[in-house]
A tleap script that builds the chain and sets N, CA, C and O, in Angstrom:
source leaprc.protein.ff14SB
mol = sequence {
  NALA ALA ALA GLN GLN ARG SER ASP VAL VAL
  ARG ASP GLY ASP GLU VAL THR LEU PRO ALA
  GLU CYS PHE ARG ASN MET MET GLN THR CYS
  GLU LYS THR THR TRP LEU PHE THR VAL GLN
  ARG LYS PRO THR GLU LEU LEU PHE GLU ASP
  GLY LYS ILE HIE GLN ALA ALA ARG THR LYS
  SER ASP ARG LEU SER VAL ALA ALA ASN CYS
  SER LEU VAL ILE LYS LYS VAL SER VAL GLU
  ASP VAL GLY ARG TYR ILE CYS ARG GLN PHE
  ASP ALA SER GLY ARG HIE GLN GLY SER ASN
  SER ASN VAL TYR LEU SER VAL VAL CASN
}
set mol.1.N position { 0.858 -1.197 0.000 }
set mol.1.CA position { 0.000 0.000 0.000 }
set mol.1.C position { 0.887 1.238 0.000 }
set mol.1.O position { 1.872 1.304 0.735 }
set mol.2.N position { 0.545 2.186 -0.800 }
set mol.2.CA position { 1.340 3.420 -0.875 }
set mol.2.C position { 1.136 4.231 0.400 }
set mol.2.O position { 0.051 4.245 0.981 }
set mol.3.N position { 2.190 4.896 0.815 }
set mol.3.CA position { 2.094 5.744 2.006 }
set mol.3.C position { 1.251 6.971 1.680 }
set mol.3.O position { 1.370 7.564 0.608 }
set mol.4.N position { 0.404 7.331 2.626 }
set mol.4.CA position { -0.366 8.566 2.452 }
set mol.4.C position { 0.556 9.735 2.780 }
set mol.4.O position { 1.442 9.627 3.628 }
set mol.5.N position { 0.336 10.834 2.107 }
set mol.5.CA position { 1.218 11.984 2.297 }
set mol.5.C position { 0.355 13.233 2.378 }
set mol.5.O position { -0.541 13.427 1.556 }
set mol.6.N position { 0.615 14.060 3.341 }
set mol.6.CA position { -0.053 15.362 3.404 }
set mol.6.C position { 0.943 16.378 3.892 }
set mol.6.O position { 1.984 16.030 4.448 }
set mol.7.N position { 0.620 17.644 3.681 }
set mol.7.CA position { 1.491 18.725 4.120 }
set mol.7.C position { 0.709 19.669 5.006 }
set mol.7.O position { -0.447 19.986 4.724 }
set mol.8.N position { 1.336 20.114 6.069 }
set mol.8.CA position { 0.738 21.107 6.960 }
set mol.8.C position { 1.694 22.284 7.045 }
set mol.8.O position { 2.906 22.105 7.163 }
set mol.9.N position { 1.146 23.481 6.984 }
set mol.9.CA position { 1.958 24.685 7.167 }
set mol.9.C position { 1.463 25.365 8.437 }
set mol.9.O position { 0.269 25.624 8.589 }
set mol.10.N position { 2.385 25.650 9.340 }
set mol.10.CA position { 2.029 26.175 10.656 }
set mol.10.C position { 2.823 27.448 10.911 }
set mol.10.O position { 3.968 27.579 10.480 }
set mol.11.N position { 2.201 28.378 11.613 }
set mol.11.CA position { 2.923 29.592 11.999 }
set mol.11.C position { 3.864 29.300 13.164 }
set mol.11.O position { 3.553 28.511 14.056 }
set mol.12.N position { 5.014 29.955 13.131 }
set mol.12.CA position { 5.993 29.855 14.208 }
set mol.12.C position { 5.300 30.153 15.542 }
set mol.12.O position { 4.628 31.175 15.678 }
set mol.13.N position { 5.462 29.268 16.517 }
set mol.13.CA position { 4.879 29.490 17.839 }
set mol.13.C position { 3.506 28.892 18.030 }
set mol.13.O position { 3.015 28.823 19.157 }
set mol.14.N position { 2.866 28.452 16.942 }
set mol.14.CA position { 1.535 27.849 17.049 }
set mol.14.C position { 1.632 26.398 17.520 }
set mol.14.O position { 2.715 25.830 17.657 }
set mol.15.N position { 0.461 25.832 17.758 }
set mol.15.CA position { 0.360 24.410 18.081 }
set mol.15.C position { -0.189 23.700 16.856 }
set mol.15.O position { -1.029 24.246 16.140 }
set mol.16.N position { 0.284 22.483 16.614 }
set mol.16.CA position { -0.210 21.721 15.468 }
set mol.16.C position { -0.538 20.305 15.927 }
set mol.16.O position { 0.135 19.744 16.792 }
set mol.17.N position { -1.585 19.740 15.331 }
set mol.17.CA position { -1.948 18.348 15.571 }
set mol.17.C position { -1.782 17.590 14.266 }
set mol.17.O position { -2.449 17.894 13.277 }
set mol.18.N position { -0.899 16.610 14.260 }
set mol.18.CA position { -0.657 15.807 13.059 }
set mol.18.C position { -1.483 14.529 13.180 }
set mol.18.O position { -1.260 13.733 14.092 }
set mol.19.N position { -2.436 14.325 12.268 }
set mol.19.CA position { -3.356 13.195 12.395 }
set mol.19.C position { -2.655 11.861 12.184 }
set mol.19.O position { -1.804 11.722 11.305 }
set mol.20.N position { -3.022 10.888 12.998 }
set mol.20.CA position { -2.452 9.548 12.874 }
set mol.20.C position { -3.304 8.770 11.879 }
set mol.20.O position { -4.139 7.952 12.267 }
set mol.21.N position { -3.089 9.029 10.607 }
set mol.21.CA position { -3.907 8.349 9.597 }
set mol.21.C position { -3.533 6.887 9.468 }
set mol.21.O position { -4.233 6.117 8.810 }
set mol.22.N position { -2.420 6.497 10.102 }
set mol.22.CA position { -2.040 5.089 10.102 }
set mol.22.C position { -2.855 4.309 11.120 }
set mol.22.O position { -2.875 3.079 11.089 }
set mol.23.N position { -3.527 5.013 12.021 }
set mol.23.CA position { -4.182 4.354 13.160 }
set mol.23.C position { -5.361 3.523 12.682 }
set mol.23.O position { -6.197 3.985 11.906 }
set mol.24.N position { -5.408 2.294 13.162 }
set mol.24.CA position { -6.523 1.403 12.831 }
set mol.24.C position { -7.365 1.206 14.080 }
set mol.24.O position { -6.835 0.967 15.164 }
set mol.25.N position { -8.670 1.306 13.926 }
set mol.25.CA position { -9.541 1.325 15.101 }
set mol.25.C position { -9.578 0.027 15.884 }
set mol.25.O position { -10.125 -0.017 16.986 }
set mol.26.N position { -9.001 -1.035 15.327 }
set mol.26.CA position { -9.007 -2.290 16.086 }
set mol.26.C position { -8.117 -2.170 17.323 }
set mol.26.O position { -8.234 -2.955 18.264 }
set mol.27.N position { -7.228 -1.176 17.305 }
set mol.27.CA position { -6.374 -0.954 18.464 }
set mol.27.C position { -7.068 0.068 19.368 }
set mol.27.O position { -7.448 1.150 18.921 }
set mol.28.N position { -7.223 -0.287 20.623 }
set mol.28.CA position { -7.911 0.620 21.536 }
set mol.28.C position { -6.950 1.642 22.145 }
set mol.28.O position { -7.381 2.656 22.693 }
set mol.29.N position { -5.663 1.374 22.047 }
set mol.29.CA position { -4.692 2.298 22.622 }
set mol.29.C position { -3.667 2.659 21.557 }
set mol.29.O position { -3.680 2.123 20.449 }
set mol.30.N position { -2.793 3.567 21.912 }
set mol.30.CA position { -1.753 4.001 20.976 }
set mol.30.C position { -0.442 3.271 21.227 }
set mol.30.O position { 0.592 3.648 20.675 }
set mol.31.N position { -0.473 2.234 22.052 }
set mol.31.CA position { 0.763 1.543 22.408 }
set mol.31.C position { 1.492 0.987 21.198 }
set mol.31.O position { 2.718 0.876 21.202 }
set mol.32.N position { 0.731 0.634 20.152 }
set mol.32.CA position { 1.346 0.026 18.969 }
set mol.32.C position { 1.510 1.038 17.833 }
set mol.32.O position { 1.810 0.670 16.697 }
set mol.33.N position { 1.311 2.304 18.155 }
set mol.33.CA position { 1.519 3.352 17.165 }
set mol.33.C position { 2.888 3.976 17.413 }
set mol.33.O position { 3.242 4.274 18.554 }
set mol.34.N position { 3.651 4.172 16.350 }
set mol.34.CA position { 4.980 4.784 16.458 }
set mol.34.C position { 5.007 6.044 15.614 }
set mol.34.O position { 4.518 6.047 14.484 }
set mol.35.N position { 5.575 7.116 16.154 }
set mol.35.CA position { 5.807 8.350 15.398 }
set mol.35.C position { 7.313 8.551 15.223 }
set mol.35.O position { 8.083 8.475 16.180 }
set mol.36.N position { 7.707 8.808 13.986 }
set mol.36.CA position { 9.107 9.073 13.649 }
set mol.36.C position { 9.202 10.449 13.019 }
set mol.36.O position { 8.245 10.936 12.417 }
set mol.37.N position { 10.361 11.072 13.161 }
set mol.37.CA position { 10.610 12.378 12.549 }
set mol.37.C position { 11.859 12.249 11.692 }
set mol.37.O position { 12.874 11.715 12.139 }
set mol.38.N position { 11.783 12.737 10.466 }
set mol.38.CA position { 12.942 12.660 9.601 }
set mol.38.C position { 13.139 13.965 8.847 }
set mol.38.O position { 12.188 14.591 8.379 }
set mol.39.N position { 14.386 14.349 8.747 }
set mol.39.CA position { 14.741 15.562 8.028 }
set mol.39.C position { 16.014 15.229 7.260 }
set mol.39.O position { 16.829 14.425 7.713 }
set mol.40.N position { 16.180 15.848 6.099 }
set mol.40.CA position { 17.304 15.499 5.222 }
set mol.40.C position { 18.639 15.554 5.950 }
set mol.40.O position { 18.898 16.443 6.761 }
set mol.41.N position { 19.471 14.578 5.634 }
set mol.41.CA position { 20.861 14.528 6.116 }
set mol.41.C position { 20.974 14.386 7.632 }
set mol.41.O position { 22.034 14.658 8.197 }
set mol.42.N position { 19.922 13.974 8.285 }
set mol.42.CA position { 20.020 13.703 9.726 }
set mol.42.C position { 19.391 12.343 9.999 }
set mol.42.O position { 18.498 11.912 9.270 }
set mol.43.N position { 19.856 11.664 11.048 }
set mol.43.CA position { 19.237 10.365 11.361 }
set mol.43.C position { 17.780 10.529 11.773 }
set mol.43.O position { 17.394 11.536 12.366 }
set mol.44.N position { 16.985 9.523 11.449 }
set mol.44.CA position { 15.572 9.536 11.832 }
set mol.44.C position { 15.455 9.499 13.347 }
set mol.44.O position { 16.154 8.739 14.018 }
set mol.45.N position { 14.567 10.327 13.875 }
set mol.45.CA position { 14.344 10.382 15.325 }
set mol.45.C position { 13.073 9.640 15.676 }
set mol.45.O position { 12.046 9.798 15.015 }
set mol.46.N position { 13.146 8.837 16.711 }
set mol.46.CA position { 11.957 8.171 17.236 }
set mol.46.C position { 11.313 9.111 18.245 }
set mol.46.O position { 11.936 9.485 19.238 }
set mol.47.N position { 10.054 9.496 17.988 }
set mol.47.CA position { 9.377 10.454 18.873 }
set mol.47.C position { 8.466 9.771 19.889 }
set mol.47.O position { 8.391 10.177 21.048 }
set mol.48.N position { 7.775 8.723 19.430 }
set mol.48.CA position { 6.738 8.125 20.276 }
set mol.48.C position { 6.709 6.626 20.013 }
set mol.48.O position { 6.653 6.185 18.865 }
set mol.49.N position { 6.749 5.849 21.094 }
set mol.49.CA position { 6.745 4.391 20.964 }
set mol.49.C position { 6.263 3.802 22.277 }
set mol.49.O position { 6.488 4.377 23.342 }
set mol.50.N position { 5.600 2.654 22.202 }
set mol.50.CA position { 5.138 1.945 23.405 }
set mol.50.C position { 4.274 2.832 24.299 }
set mol.50.O position { 4.317 2.728 25.525 }
set mol.51.N position { 3.490 3.707 23.665 }
set mol.51.CA position { 2.555 4.519 24.432 }
set mol.51.C position { 3.163 5.718 25.121 }
set mol.51.O position { 2.492 6.379 25.914 }
set mol.52.N position { 4.444 6.021 24.832 }
set mol.52.CA position { 5.018 7.200 25.482 }
set mol.52.C position { 5.997 7.936 24.569 }
set mol.52.O position { 6.549 7.377 23.622 }
set mol.53.N position { 6.185 9.210 24.897 }
set mol.53.CA position { 7.166 10.027 24.175 }
set mol.53.C position { 8.551 9.458 24.459 }
set mol.53.O position { 8.898 9.196 25.610 }
set mol.54.N position { 9.324 9.272 23.422 }
set mol.54.CA position { 10.629 8.626 23.538 }
set mol.54.C position { 11.671 9.579 24.125 }
set mol.54.O position { 11.654 10.779 23.851 }
set mol.55.N position { 12.581 9.027 24.938 }
set mol.55.CA position { 13.623 9.870 25.542 }
set mol.55.C position { 14.487 10.538 24.477 }
set mol.55.O position { 14.983 11.646 24.679 }
set mol.56.N position { 14.665 9.866 23.353 }
set mol.56.CA position { 15.528 10.413 22.301 }
set mol.56.C position { 14.978 11.730 21.765 }
set mol.56.O position { 15.715 12.521 21.177 }
set mol.57.N position { 13.688 11.965 21.967 }
set mol.57.CA position { 13.068 13.208 21.492 }
set mol.57.C position { 13.196 14.309 22.538 }
set mol.57.O position { 12.409 15.255 22.554 }
set mol.58.N position { 14.191 14.179 23.410 }
set mol.58.CA position { 14.248 15.049 24.600 }
set mol.58.C position { 14.294 16.532 24.265 }
set mol.58.O position { 13.787 17.354 25.028 }
set mol.59.N position { 14.903 16.890 23.119 }
set mol.59.CA position { 14.986 18.317 22.812 }
set mol.59.C position { 13.602 18.920 22.623 }
set mol.59.O position { 13.396 20.112 22.849 }
set mol.60.N position { 12.650 18.080 22.203 }
set mol.60.CA position { 11.314 18.629 22.039 }
set mol.60.C position { 10.270 17.928 22.885 }
set mol.60.O position { 9.077 18.210 22.762 }
set mol.61.N position { 10.710 17.010 23.753 }
set mol.61.CA position { 9.722 16.173 24.435 }
set mol.61.C position { 8.753 16.972 25.298 }
set mol.61.O position { 7.607 16.562 25.482 }
set mol.62.N position { 9.198 18.101 25.823 }
set mol.62.CA position { 8.287 18.902 26.655 }
set mol.62.C position { 7.211 19.574 25.800 }
set mol.62.O position { 6.224 20.081 26.332 }
set mol.63.N position { 7.393 19.580 24.499 }
set mol.63.CA position { 6.397 20.202 23.611 }
set mol.63.C position { 5.564 19.173 22.865 }
set mol.63.O position { 4.652 19.532 22.120 }
set mol.64.N position { 5.872 17.892 23.060 }
set mol.64.CA position { 5.177 16.831 22.332 }
set mol.64.C position { 4.172 16.136 23.226 }
set mol.64.O position { 4.418 15.918 24.412 }
set mol.65.N position { 3.041 15.793 22.643 }
set mol.65.CA position { 2.108 14.907 23.333 }
set mol.65.C position { 1.335 14.148 22.266 }
set mol.65.O position { 1.342 14.526 21.095 }
set mol.66.N position { 0.674 13.083 22.678 }
set mol.66.CA position { -0.104 12.283 21.743 }
set mol.66.C position { -1.532 12.242 22.252 }
set mol.66.O position { -1.787 11.908 23.409 }
set mol.67.N position { -2.460 12.588 21.371 }
set mol.67.CA position { -3.880 12.661 21.727 }
set mol.67.C position { -4.476 11.254 21.821 }
set mol.67.O position { -3.838 10.267 21.455 }
set mol.68.N position { -5.708 11.187 22.319 }
set mol.68.CA position { -6.375 9.892 22.495 }
set mol.68.C position { -6.496 9.134 21.172 }
set mol.68.O position { -6.493 7.904 21.156 }
set mol.69.N position { -6.602 9.868 20.068 }
set mol.69.CA position { -6.711 9.208 18.760 }
set mol.69.C position { -5.342 8.985 18.118 }
set mol.69.O position { -5.245 8.694 16.926 }
set mol.70.N position { -4.296 9.125 18.915 }
set mol.70.CA position { -2.904 8.875 18.513 }
set mol.70.C position { -2.308 9.965 17.634 }
set mol.70.O position { -1.187 9.818 17.148 }
set mol.71.N position { -3.041 11.062 17.420 }
set mol.71.CA position { -2.458 12.195 16.710 }
set mol.71.C position { -1.303 12.762 17.527 }
set mol.71.O position { -1.320 12.730 18.757 }
set mol.72.N position { -0.298 13.283 16.821 }
set mol.72.CA position { 0.857 13.880 17.487 }
set mol.72.C position { 0.621 15.379 17.613 }
set mol.72.O position { 0.377 16.060 16.617 }
set mol.73.N position { 0.695 15.894 18.840 }
set mol.73.CA position { 0.481 17.312 19.099 }
set mol.73.C position { 1.829 17.952 19.407 }
set mol.73.O position { 2.561 17.492 20.283 }
set mol.74.N position { 2.148 19.025 18.672 }
set mol.74.CA position { 3.401 19.753 18.907 }
set mol.74.C position { 3.034 21.175 19.304 }
set mol.74.O position { 2.365 21.885 18.553 }
set mol.75.N position { 3.474 21.585 20.489 }
set mol.75.CA position { 3.222 22.944 20.968 }
set mol.75.C position { 4.393 23.846 20.595 }
set mol.75.O position { 5.521 23.381 20.426 }
set mol.76.N position { 4.113 25.134 20.471 }
set mol.76.CA position { 5.160 26.129 20.217 }
set mol.76.C position { 6.097 25.680 19.084 }
set mol.76.O position { 7.309 25.564 19.260 }
set mol.77.N position { 5.496 25.439 17.936 }
set mol.77.CA position { 6.243 24.962 16.772 }
set mol.77.C position { 7.345 25.960 16.407 }
set mol.77.O position { 7.132 27.172 16.449 }
set mol.78.N position { 8.517 25.443 16.049 }
set mol.78.CA position { 9.616 26.298 15.600 }
set mol.78.C position { 10.244 25.680 14.355 }
set mol.78.O position { 9.865 24.586 13.935 }
set mol.79.N position { 11.202 26.387 13.772 }
set mol.79.CA position { 11.806 25.898 12.530 }
set mol.79.C position { 12.464 24.530 12.724 }
set mol.79.O position { 12.585 23.765 11.767 }
set mol.80.N position { 12.887 24.217 13.943 }
set mol.80.CA position { 13.528 22.911 14.159 }
set mol.80.C position { 12.535 21.755 14.012 }
set mol.80.O position { 12.940 20.595 13.946 }
set mol.81.N position { 11.244 22.066 13.960 }
set mol.81.CA position { 10.227 21.023 13.811 }
set mol.81.C position { 9.897 20.726 12.348 }
set mol.81.O position { 9.118 19.819 12.053 }
set mol.82.N position { 10.496 21.500 11.431 }
set mol.82.CA position { 10.221 21.292 10.011 }
set mol.82.C position { 10.778 19.940 9.579 }
set mol.82.O position { 11.923 19.603 9.878 }
set mol.83.N position { 9.961 19.181 8.881 }
set mol.83.CA position { 10.409 17.885 8.378 }
set mol.83.C position { 9.232 16.950 8.217 }
set mol.83.O position { 8.075 17.368 8.266 }
set mol.84.N position { 9.543 15.677 8.026 }
set mol.84.CA position { 8.509 14.678 7.765 }
set mol.84.C position { 8.245 13.865 9.032 }
set mol.84.O position { 9.169 13.371 9.678 }
set mol.85.N position { 6.982 13.744 9.361 }
set mol.85.CA position { 6.544 12.956 10.506 }
set mol.85.C position { 5.852 11.710 9.969 }
set mol.85.O position { 4.920 11.796 9.169 }
set mol.86.N position { 6.319 10.561 10.416 }
set mol.86.CA position { 5.824 9.288 9.883 }
set mol.86.C position { 5.133 8.524 11.005 }
set mol.86.O position { 5.697 8.314 12.079 }
set mol.87.N position { 3.917 8.120 10.734 }
set mol.87.CA position { 3.128 7.342 11.682 }
set mol.87.C position { 3.093 5.898 11.194 }
set mol.87.O position { 2.804 5.637 10.026 }
set mol.88.N position { 3.387 4.965 12.092 }
set mol.88.CA position { 3.322 3.535 11.767 }
set mol.88.C position { 2.490 2.822 12.807 }
set mol.88.O position { 2.515 3.165 13.988 }
set mol.89.N position { 1.759 1.833 12.358 }
set mol.89.CA position { 0.916 1.048 13.263 }
set mol.89.C position { 1.372 -0.407 13.228 }
set mol.89.O position { 1.642 -0.958 12.160 }
set mol.90.N position { 1.454 -1.019 14.397 }
set mol.90.CA position { 1.832 -2.426 14.489 }
set mol.90.C position { 0.695 -3.203 15.134 }
set mol.90.O position { -0.125 -2.633 15.853 }
set mol.91.N position { 0.648 -4.504 14.876 }
set mol.91.CA position { -0.377 -5.312 15.538 }
set mol.91.C position { 0.197 -5.892 16.836 }
set mol.91.O position { 1.343 -5.626 17.197 }
set mol.92.N position { -0.617 -6.682 17.523 }
set mol.92.CA position { -0.222 -7.173 18.846 }
set mol.92.C position { 1.055 -8.000 18.793 }
set mol.92.O position { 1.800 -8.046 19.772 }
set mol.93.N position { 1.315 -8.651 17.672 }
set mol.93.CA position { 2.515 -9.482 17.578 }
set mol.93.C position { 3.710 -8.688 17.057 }
set mol.93.O position { 4.786 -9.250 16.849 }
set mol.94.N position { 3.526 -7.378 16.843 }
set mol.94.CA position { 4.638 -6.548 16.413 }
set mol.94.C position { 4.805 -6.458 14.903 }
set mol.94.O position { 5.790 -5.900 14.418 }
set mol.95.N position { 3.851 -7.002 14.158 }
set mol.95.CA position { 3.919 -6.883 12.697 }
set mol.95.C position { 3.378 -5.528 12.246 }
set mol.95.O position { 2.409 -5.010 12.802 }
set mol.96.N position { 4.018 -4.976 11.239 }
set mol.96.CA position { 3.599 -3.681 10.681 }
set mol.96.C position { 2.219 -3.834 10.061 }
set mol.96.O position { 1.983 -4.761 9.286 }
set mol.97.N position { 1.312 -2.935 10.397 }
set mol.97.CA position { -0.068 -2.996 9.902 }
set mol.97.C position { -0.323 -1.887 8.894 }
set mol.97.O position { 0.133 -0.758 9.080 }
set mol.98.N position { -1.040 -2.198 7.844 }
set mol.98.CA position { -1.505 -1.148 6.927 }
set mol.98.C position { -0.368 -0.339 6.336 }
set mol.98.O position { 0.751 -0.831 6.191 }
set mol.99.N position { -0.666 0.915 5.994 }
set mol.99.CA position { 0.350 1.756 5.371 }
set mol.99.C position { 0.793 2.834 6.350 }
set mol.99.O position { 0.063 3.200 7.272 }
set mol.100.N position { 1.989 3.328 6.134 }
set mol.100.CA position { 2.461 4.469 6.906 }
set mol.100.C position { 1.661 5.688 6.496 }
set mol.100.O position { 1.149 5.741 5.377 }
set mol.101.N position { 1.545 6.664 7.375 }
set mol.101.CA position { 1.053 7.961 6.915 }
set mol.101.C position { 2.149 8.980 7.193 }
set mol.101.O position { 2.784 8.968 8.248 }
set mol.102.N position { 2.350 9.853 6.230 }
set mol.102.CA position { 3.406 10.862 6.289 }
set mol.102.C position { 2.789 12.248 6.322 }
set mol.102.O position { 1.856 12.540 5.574 }
set mol.103.N position { 3.305 13.088 7.179 }
set mol.103.CA position { 2.906 14.490 7.181 }
set mol.103.C position { 4.189 15.313 7.062 }
set mol.103.O position { 5.123 15.137 7.845 }
set mol.104.N position { 4.226 16.205 6.085 }
set mol.104.CA position { 5.388 17.084 5.974 }
set mol.104.C position { 5.010 18.415 6.598 }
set mol.104.O position { 4.074 19.075 6.149 }
set mol.105.N position { 5.743 18.811 7.639 }
set mol.105.CA position { 5.422 20.034 8.373 }
set mol.105.C position { 6.342 21.155 7.937 }
set mol.105.O position { 7.564 21.014 7.962 }
set mol.106.N position { 5.746 22.279 7.535 }
set mol.106.CA position { 6.508 23.488 7.209 }
set mol.106.C position { 6.112 24.571 8.198 }
set mol.106.O position { 4.992 24.577 8.710 }
set mol.107.N position { 7.033 25.484 8.462 }
set mol.107.CA position { 6.779 26.556 9.418 }
set mol.107.C position { 7.025 27.895 8.735 }
set mol.107.O position { 8.040 28.087 8.065 }
set mol.108.N position { 6.084 28.816 8.914 }
set mol.108.CA position { 6.251 30.168 8.368 }
set mol.108.C position { 6.288 31.158 9.507 }
set mol.108.O position { 5.657 30.946 10.543 }
set mol.109.N position { 7.023 32.238 9.322 }
set mol.109.CA position { 7.117 33.259 10.367 }
set mol.109.C position { 5.959 34.236 10.277 }
set mol.109.O position { 5.873 35.166 11.078 }
savepdb mol mol.pdb
quit
């Protein structure tokens, strides 16, 4: 299945909610949903896994949260948040489910 792709443009300092279009309703929690952040020429960052914000996202972890529907919420968006956010869903046995959803976030002043 092809990855879904969307783009969001947010004003500097605003809050943005990136929809978890990868989320399948058979999962009652977000424990099996993973959010990744990728930007050119830098290693991919793991933002959210196993139902919690990942320690590796520490530079922005105080601004990140995940809503009940597994959407990723970023407060006080800044230029460092520009890039691609990838949502992946896994099943109970850890197999990748469905397609990834990608959101490309741009920030304007």
